[in-house]
FITI-727680 format. One line per field, with one value per residue (C-alpha): residue number from 1; z, y, x; residue in one letter. Coordinates in steps of 0.25 Angstrom, whole numbers, plus 5000, padded with zeros to 4 digits. Example, Ala and Ser with C-alpha at 12.3 -4.5 7.8 and 13.67 -1.06 7.14 Angstrom:
// residues 2
nr	(1,2)
Z	(5031,5029)
Y	(4982,4996)
X	(5049,5055)
rest	(a,s)
***
This chain:
// residues 103
nr	(1,2,3,4,5,6,7,8,9,10,11,12,13,14,15,16,17,18,19,20,21,22,23,24,25,26,27,28,29,30,31,32,33,34,35,36,37,38,39,40,41,42,43,44,45,46,47,48,49,50,51,52,53,54,55,56,57,58,59,60,61,62,63,64,65,66,67,68,69,70,71,72,73,74,75,76,77,78,79,80,81,82,83,84,85,86,87,88,89,90,91,92,93,94,95,96,97,98,99,100,101,102,103)
Z	(5194,5201,5214,5209,5202,5215,5222,5212,5213,5228,5227,5217,5227,5238,5230,5226,5240,5245,5234,5237,5252,5249,5239,5250,5260,5250,5248,5263,5265,5254,5261,5275,5269,5266,5281,5292,5298,5311,5308,5321,5316,5314,5301,5295,5300,5293,5280,5280,5283,5273,5261,5262,5256,5243,5243,5246,5234,5225,5230,5224,5210,5212,5221,5228,5219,5224,5237,5243,5233,5234,5223,5227,5232,5218,5212,5222,5220,5205,5207,5216,5205,5195,5203,5206,5191,5186,5196,5203,5190,5184,5196,5195,5180,5183,5194,5185,5174,5183,5189,5175,5170,5159,5162)
Y	(5299,5292,5292,5285,5275,5272,5271,5260,5253,5252,5247,5237,5232,5231,5223,5214,5212,5209,5199,5192,5191,5186,5176,5170,5170,5162,5152,5151,5148,5137,5131,5131,5125,5112,5110,5110,5124,5129,5138,5146,5149,5165,5163,5153,5161,5174,5166,5161,5174,5181,5172,5165,5176,5176,5161,5159,5168,5160,5147,5152,5153,5139,5130,5119,5107,5094,5101,5102,5108,5124,5131,5145,5149,5146,5155,5166,5165,5166,5178,5184,5182,5188,5200,5201,5200,5209,5219,5222,5222,5231,5241,5241,5244,5255,5261,5261,5268,5278,5281,5282,5291,5282,5286)
X	(5591,5603,5595,5584,5593,5600,5587,5582,5596,5595,5581,5585,5596,5587,5577,5588,5593,5578,5575,5589,5585,5571,5577,5586,5574,5566,5578,5580,5565,5565,5577,5571,5558,5566,5568,5559,5562,5557,5545,5548,5562,5563,5571,5562,5550,5555,5558,5544,5538,5546,5545,5531,5523,5531,5532,5517,5514,5524,5517,5504,5512,5519,5512,5519,5523,5518,5513,5527,5537,5537,5543,5539,5553,5558,5547,5551,5566,5563,5555,5566,5577,5568,5566,5580,5584,5573,5568,5582,5590,5579,5580,5595,5595,5585,5593,5606,5598,5592,5606,5612,5601,5596,5582)
rest	(x,x,x,x,x,x,x,x,x,x,x,x,x,x,x,x,x,x,x,x,x,x,x,x,x,x,x,x,x,x,x,x,x,x,x,x,x,x,x,x,x,x,x,x,x,x,x,x,x,x,x,x,x,x,x,x,x,x,x,x,x,x,x,x,x,x,x,x,x,x,x,x,x,x,x,x,x,x,x,x,x,x,x,x,x,x,x,x,x,x,x,x,x,x,x,x,x,x,x,x,x,x,x)
***
């Protein structure tokens, strides 16, 4: 059972790292949106391509306020924090229990 526990623990760590990276990509995208970025800049283009599908879905849940204020990054950040607190910690606990032989 220790092997399965280690696998789930490693999976939890990878998910946590990916969620953390995506969270910072959302933050960078929000900060960049405050200025007039060059849309042909490869970094700006990558951030838009990587974050737009999730932000577009969040915009369907929370539409623009007054037609200009976009709160979708906040909704996505809250969802990421929830996943990190719930999913990642649950996976770590499951890995610990499997490694200790609690199941």
